[in-house]
C-alpha positions in Angstrom: -6.7 -33.2 18.2 -10.4 -33.4 19.3 -12.7 -30.4 19.5 -12.5 -30.6 23.3 -8.7 -30.8 23.3 -8.6 -27.8 21.0 -10.9 -25.8 23.3 -8.7 -26.5 26.3 -5.5 -25.5 24.4 -7.0 -22.3 23.0 -8.8 -21.1 26.1 -6.3 -22.5 28.5 -3.6 -20.2 27.1 -5.6 -17.2 28.1 -4.3 -15.5 31.3 -6.6 -16.5 34.2 -9.4 -17.4 31.8 -11.0 -19.8 34.3 -11.1 -17.0 36.9 -13.3 -14.8 34.9 -16.2 -14.9 32.4 -16.0 -15.7 28.8 -18.6 -13.9 26.6 -20.1 -16.3 24.1 -21.8 -14.7 21.1 -25.0 -16.9 20.9 -26.8 -16.4 17.6 -29.4 -19.0 18.3 -27.8 -21.5 16.0 -26.2 -24.9 16.7 -22.6 -23.8 16.4 -22.7 -21.1 19.1 -24.9 -23.3 21.3 -22.3 -26.1 21.2 -19.5 -23.5 21.7 -21.1 -22.4 25.0 -21.7 -26.0 26.0 -18.1 -27.1 25.4 -16.7 -24.2 27.4 -19.1 -25.0 30.3 -18.0 -28.6 30.3 -14.3 -27.6 30.3 -14.8 -25.7 33.5 -14.9 -22.2 32.2 -17.5 -19.6 33.1 -19.3 -18.7 29.9 -22.0 -16.1 29.7 -24.3 -16.2 26.7 -24.8 -12.9 24.8 -27.1 -12.4 21.9 -26.8 -9.2 19.8 -29.9 -7.5 18.7 -28.7 -6.0 15.4 -31.3 -6.4 12.6 -34.6 -8.2 12.3 -35.3 -8.2 8.6 -39.0 -8.9 9.1 -39.3 -5.4 10.5 -37.7 -4.0 7.3 -40.0 -5.4 4.6 -38.6 -8.9 4.5 -40.0 -12.4 4.6 -40.8 -14.2 7.9 -40.1 -17.6 6.3 -36.4 -17.1 5.7 -33.4 -17.0 8.1 -32.8 -13.6 9.6 -30.2 -12.0 11.7 -30.8 -12.2 15.4 -34.6 -12.3 15.2 -36.8 -12.9 18.3 -37.1 -16.6 17.6 -33.3 -16.9 17.5 -33.1 -15.2 20.9 -35.7 -17.6 22.3 -33.6 -20.6 21.1 -30.4 -19.1 22.6 -32.2 -18.5 25.9 -33.4 -22.1 26.0 -29.9 -23.4 25.3 -28.4 -21.2 28.0 -31.0 -22.4 30.5 -30.4 -26.1 29.5 -26.6 -25.9 30.0 -26.8 -23.6 33.0 -25.2 -20.4 31.9 -26.3 -16.7 32.3 -27.8 -15.2 29.2 -28.3 -11.6 28.1 -29.4 -9.7 25.0 -27.5 -6.5 24.1 -28.8 -4.0 21.6 -26.3 -3.3 18.8 -28.7 -2.0 16.2 -27.1 1.4 15.9 -23.6 0.2 15.5 -24.8 -2.6 13.1 -26.7 -0.1 11.0 -23.7 2.3 10.8 -20.9 -0.2 10.4 -22.5 -3.0 8.4 -25.7 -2.0 6.7 -24.7 1.5 5.6 -21.3 0.2 4.4 -22.9 -2.6 2.5 -25.3 -0.2 0.7 -22.7 2.4 0.0 -20.2 -0.1 -1.4 -22.8 -1.4 -3.9 -23.8 2.2 -4.8 -20.2 3.0 -5.8 -20.0 -0.1 -8.0 -18.1 -2.4 -5.7 -18.9 -5.7 -4.1 -19.0 -5.7 -0.3 -18.6 -8.6 2.2 -20.8 -7.7 5.2 -19.8 -10.7 7.2 -16.3 -9.3 7.5 -17.5 -5.9 8.7 -19.9 -7.6 11.1 -17.1 -9.8 12.6 -14.6 -6.9 12.8 -16.8 -4.0 13.9 -19.6 -5.7 15.9 -18.7 -9.2 17.1 -15.0 -8.6 17.8 -15.1 -4.8 18.7 -18.4 -3.7 20.0 -19.1 -7.0 21.7 -15.7 -7.2 23.2 -16.1 -3.7 24.6 -19.5 -4.5 26.1 -18.2 -7.9 27.4 -15.2 -6.2 29.0 -17.5 -3.8 30.9 -19.2 -6.8 32.6 -16.0 -8.5 33.5 -15.5 -11.0 30.6 -11.9 -11.7 29.8 -12.4 -13.2 26.3 -15.0 -13.6 23.5 -16.0 -17.0 22.1 -18.0 -17.6 18.9 -19.2 -20.6 16.9 -16.9 -19.8 14.0 -15.2 -22.7 12.2 -11.6 -21.4 12.7 -8.8 -22.2 15.1 -6.4 -20.1 17.3 -3.1 -21.6 18.3 -0.3 -20.1 20.3 3.4 -20.5 19.7 6.5 -18.8 21.1 6.2 -16.2 18.3 2.6 -15.3 19.1 -0.9 -16.2 18.1 -1.9 -18.0 14.8 -5.3 -17.9 13.1 -5.9 -21.3 11.3 -8.5 -22.7 9.0 -11.3 -24.7 10.6 -10.9 -28.4 10.5 -14.1 -28.9 8.4 -13.1 -27.6 4.9 -16.8 -27.3 4.0 -17.5 -25.0 6.9 -14.2 -23.1 7.3 -14.9 -19.5 8.1 -11.3 -18.2 8.5 -11.7 -16.1 5.3 -14.1 -13.8 7.2 -11.7 -13.3 10.2 -8.5 -12.1 8.6 -8.6 -8.8 10.3 -8.2 -10.2 13.8 -5.0 -8.8 15.2 -2.6 -10.4 17.7 -4.3 -8.7 20.6 -7.7 -9.9 19.3 -6.5 -13.5 18.9 -5.2 -13.5 22.5 -8.7 -12.9 23.7 -10.7 -15.0 21.2 -11.8 -18.7 21.4 -13.4 -20.8 18.7 -14.5 -23.9 20.6 -15.9 -25.8 17.5 -13.1 -24.9 15.2 -11.4 -28.3 15.3 -14.7 -30.1 14.7 -16.8 -31.0 11.8 -20.4 -29.8 11.4 -21.6 -33.4 11.8 -19.8 -33.7 15.1 -21.2 -30.4 16.4 -24.8 -31.4 15.6 -24.2 -34.8 17.2 -23.1 -33.2 20.5 -26.1 -30.9 20.3 -28.4 -34.0 19.9 -26.7 -35.9 22.8 -27.4 -32.9 25.1 -30.9 -32.3 23.9 -30.3 -28.8 22.6 -33.2 -27.3 20.7 -30.8 -26.0 18.0 -29.5 -29.5 17.1 -31.4 -29.6 13.8 -31.7 -25.9 13.1 -30.8 -25.0 9.5 -27.8 -22.8 8.8 -28.6 -19.1 8.2 -28.3 -17.7 4.7 -25.0 -16.1 3.5 -26.2 -12.4 3.9 -28.4 -12.9 6.9 -30.1 -9.5 6.8 -31.1 -9.7 3.1 -34.3 -11.6 2.2 -34.8 -11.5 -1.6 -32.4 -9.8 -4.0 -29.5 -7.6 -3.0 -30.4 -4.9 -5.5 -34.0 -4.7 -4.1 -32.5 -4.3 -0.6 -30.2 -1.5 -1.8 -33.1 0.2 -3.5 -35.1 0.1 -0.3 -32.5 0.9 2.3 -30.1 3.1 0.3 -30.1 6.9 0.8 -29.1 7.6 -2.8 -31.7 7.4 -5.6 -30.6 4.7 -8.2 -29.2 6.3 -11.4 -29.7 4.6 -14.8 -26.8 4.3 -17.2 -25.3 2.6 -20.2 -24.0 -1.0 -20.6 -21.0 -0.8 -23.0 -18.7 -3.3 -24.6 -14.9 -3.1 -23.9 -14.6 -1.5 -27.3 -17.1 1.3 -26.4 -20.3 0.1 -28.2 -23.5 0.7 -26.3 -25.2 -2.6 -25.8 -28.0 -1.7 -23.4 -29.2 0.3 -20.4 -29.4 -0.5 -16.7 -31.2 0.9 -13.7 -28.3 1.3 -11.3 -24.7 0.0 -10.9 -25.7 -1.8 -7.7 -27.4 -4.5 -9.9 -23.9 -5.6 -11.0 -20.7 -7.1 -9.8 -17.4 -7.7 -11.6 -17.4 -11.2 -13.1 -21.1 -11.4 -13.3 -22.5 -13.3 -16.3 -26.2 -13.8 -15.7 -28.8 -11.1 -15.6 -27.2 -8.6 -18.0 -30.2 -8.6 -20.3 -28.1 -8.4 -23.4 -29.1 -10.7 -26.2 -27.8 -11.6 -29.7 -24.0 -11.7 -28.8 -21.8 -14.3 -30.3 -20.2 -15.3 -27.0 -21.1 -15.0 -23.3 -20.4 -11.6 -21.8 -19.2 -10.8 -18.3 -19.1 -7.6 -16.3 -15.5 -6.5 -16.7 -15.6 -3.2 -14.7 -18.0 -0.7 -13.3 -17.5 3.1 -13.6 -19.7 4.6 -11.0 -18.8 8.2 -11.9 -20.3 7.8 -15.4 -22.8 5.1 -14.2 -21.3 2.8 -16.9 -21.2 -1.0 -16.8 -18.5 -2.4 -19.1 -18.9 -6.0 -20.4 -16.7 -8.2 -22.4 -15.6 -11.8 -23.1 -14.2 -13.8 -20.2 -10.5 -13.2 -21.2 -11.1 -9.4 -20.6 -11.4 -10.3 -16.9 -7.9 -11.6 -16.8 -5.8 -9.5 -14.4 -2.9 -11.4 -12.8 -1.8 -8.5 -10.6 -4.0 -6.3 -8.4 -3.8 -4.1 -5.4 -5.3 -4.7 -2.0 -6.0 -1.8 0.5 -7.2 -1.6 4.1 -4.8 -4.4 4.9 -4.5 -6.1 8.3 -1.9 -8.8 9.3 -3.0 -11.4 11.8 0.3 -13.4 11.7 2.9 -12.5 14.4 5.5 -12.3 11.6 4.0 -10.2 8.8 6.2 -9.3 5.8 8.1 -6.0 6.0 7.3 -3.1 3.7 8.9 -4.0 0.4 9.2 -7.7 1.1 7.6 -10.3 -1.2 6.4 -13.7 0.1 4.9 -16.8 -1.5 1.3 -17.4 -0.5 -2.1 -18.7 -1.4 -4.6 -15.9 -2.0 -8.3 -16.4 -1.7 -10.6 -13.8 -3.2 -14.0 -15.2 -2.3 -15.4 -17.4 0.5 -15.7 -20.5 -1.7 -12.6 -19.7 -3.8 -10.0 -22.5 -3.5 -7.1 -19.9 -3.5 -4.4 -19.2 -6.1 -0.6 -19.6 -5.8 0.6 -16.0 -5.6 3.4 -13.7 -4.7 2.4 -11.0 -2.2 4.4 -7.8 -1.9 3.7 -5.5 1.1 3.6 -2.1 -0.5 2.9 0.0 2.7 1.6 -0.5 6.2 -2.0 -0.9 5.0 -1.6 -2.2 1.4 -0.1 -5.0 -0.6 0.1 -6.2 -4.2 -0.9 -9.7 -5.4 0.5 -11.4 -8.4 -1.0 -14.7 -9.5 1.7 -17.2 -10.4 -0.2 -19.9 -12.3 -4.0 -19.7 -13.0 -6.1 -16.6 -12.5 -9.6 -15.8 -11.3 -11.7 -12.6 -11.7 -11.4 -10.2 -8.8 -14.1 -7.9 -7.7 -13.3 -4.5 -6.1 -14.6 -4.3 -2.5 -14.2 -8.0 -1.9 -11.6 -9.4 0.5 -8.4 -10.9 -0.6 -7.1 -13.1 2.2 -3.5 -14.3 2.3 -2.8 -17.9 3.5 0.4 -19.7 4.1 1.7 -21.9 1.3 0.4 -25.0 3.1 -3.1 -23.4 3.0 -3.5 -23.7 6.8 -2.8 -20.3 8.4 -4.3 -16.9 7.7 -1.5 -14.4 7.4 -3.6 -11.3 6.7 -5.9 -9.7 4.1 -7.6 -6.6 2.9 -10.1 -5.2 0.3 -9.5 -5.4 -3.4 -8.9 -2.0 -5.0 -10.7 -1.2 -8.3 -8.8 -2.5 -11.3 -8.4 -0.9 -14.7 -10.3 -2.6 -17.6 -8.1 -5.0 -19.5 -9.6 -4.7 -23.0 
């Protein structure tokens, strides 16, 4: 299925989509630019919307690195909108972004967990605040440049991986519900990045060769330095201990560490490489050990959301692939729904270190459909 065919299928299944506006989140990058272009060519009525959320250059960052919705990005988005003939607006979401993304990011690190701000941004800004604002101006759906796909079946809506495995972003979208999916379009989801750039070149879009933004778009430099500067709590030093209790060193704050981390521990003279095994924020203790101490084949996931129209019932166990990081390939697992908002994961074959705070996303056994996901709960140290 071509990218244009997929756009027609996804958008065409929306009720009266051609009779109303579609709000396109335009970041000033090539993906959202082409998303707006494809919708326009398909006969829909897109309106470009950029979200003023955070300009890192106004918060002590570098002007040479990719930022989140900086003025230059708005200029590029405006030029694209003018080129393809669609209305364009900039909405201010700085307050909601600060509360729902920045503050959560900092607080999660301060309690010794590893956040994923892209998930909070998608859920709480792009697909909640933006949808509310778009609805107020008459838009019936929201479109973005994410590499993911939405398909409809008699059962309901299905969130699928993007066709380009190197660019797939479905991991960040697990908390889209059935009602969200019914009003969401991913016009470039069935395309490769190379195809997207070629379309942009053919239409003379200024974003055609624009580099991709960095992973955490609002951080320029180290995460720990950002937390030190933005956080409300003063960093507290503490001990670095071995899994057997021996003090191996000191640290300047638990936000400098994440479970599974090997580099930057500043511990020398050990016979084998050491990894961060767990973090105890109450005592400000970082516990390190050999790689095998990270092994934990069963873990709990909270704040769960199910995007599939047929989620498992409470108490039901299903086979699945579970992905615990964006670039993780996924592990064969058995997933048991414990309650309405939690589930248990048991790795069946190999294992991978899991970090509390990160997302565990459940995929179908063919590794194609997102079934749901949630946040990994802090695990006990396996000495």
